[in-house]
LUMDRENBA-525143 format. One record per residue (C-alpha): residue in three letters; x, y, z. Coordinates in steps of 0.1 Angstrom, whole numbers. Layout:
REM residues N
- residuo:xx:yy:zz
- ALA:X:Y:Z
...
END
This chain:
REM residues 86
- residuo:xx:yy:zz
- MET:-82:-151:76
- SER:-55:-177:80
- ASP:-21:-176:97
- ALA:-6:-180:62
- ASP:-25:-149:50
- LEU:-11:-129:79
- ALA:24:-141:74
- GLU:21:-132:37
- LEU:8:-98:45
- GLN:37:-92:70
- ARG:63:-104:44
- LEU:48:-80:17
- ALA:48:-51:41
- GLU:85:-57:51
- GLU:96:-60:15
- ALA:78:-28:7
- GLU:94:-10:36
- LEU:59:1:42
- TRP:62:15:77
- THR:94:33:71
- ILE:85:55:40
- TYR:70:89:45
- PRO:35:97:33
- GLN:36:104:-4
- PHE:13:128:-23
- TYR:20:138:-59
- VAL:51:136:-81
- MET:65:163:-103
- ARG:91:153:-127
- GLU:108:173:-154
- ASP:81:166:-180
- GLU:51:154:-160
- VAL:30:161:-130
- CYS:8:133:-116
- ILE:-21:148:-96
- ASP:-48:121:-102
- GLY:-54:86:-90
- MET:-65:66:-61
- MET:-51:73:-26
- ILE:-42:43:-6
- ILE:-40:48:31
- LEU:-25:20:53
- GLU:-25:21:91
- ARG:-11:-4:116
- ARG:-13:-6:154
- THR:9:-29:174
- ALA:14:-33:211
- THR:43:-7:209
- ASN:34:18:182
- TYR:12:32:155
- SER:23:34:119
- TYR:8:52:89
- SER:16:52:52
- GLU:-2:66:23
- GLY:5:73:-14
- ASN:-11:77:-48
- ALA:-16:43:-64
- GLN:-10:56:-99
- CYS:18:81:-91
- THR:39:75:-61
- LEU:34:39:-48
- GLY:57:12:-61
- ARG:48:-23:-70
- SER:58:-36:-35
- GLN:35:-12:-17
- LEU:7:-20:-42
- ALA:12:-57:-35
- VAL:4:-50:2
- ALA:-29:-32:-7
- ALA:-38:-61:-31
- LYS:-32:-87:-3
- MET:-53:-67:21
- MET:-82:-66:-5
- GLU:-79:-103:-10
- MET:-79:-110:28
- ALA:-110:-88:31
- GLY:-128:-110:7
- ARG:-128:-84:-21
- PRO:-101:-96:-45
- GLY:-120:-79:-74
- LEU:-109:-45:-60
- LYS:-74:-53:-71
- SER:-85:-43:-106
- LEU:-85:-7:-94
- LEU:-47:-9:-89
- PRO:-24:-1:-118
END
């Protein structure tokens, strides 16, 4: 894991406002209910706090949050897992 990878991950998390959104579960719109999909749970611990974010990859997470998950998969040496994301 390089400094560049960590900087990219931090940038993606900030763009996604990842640590400021509430956990998300399912979405119910006028004409659709999304109750299936893969849950993504992201946690972070810093010297001053603990942050938690989760959402459904297919229903509630936006592109920016999915980009954070994809970067983490890449950094873990499992870039093929990105194919599980919508």
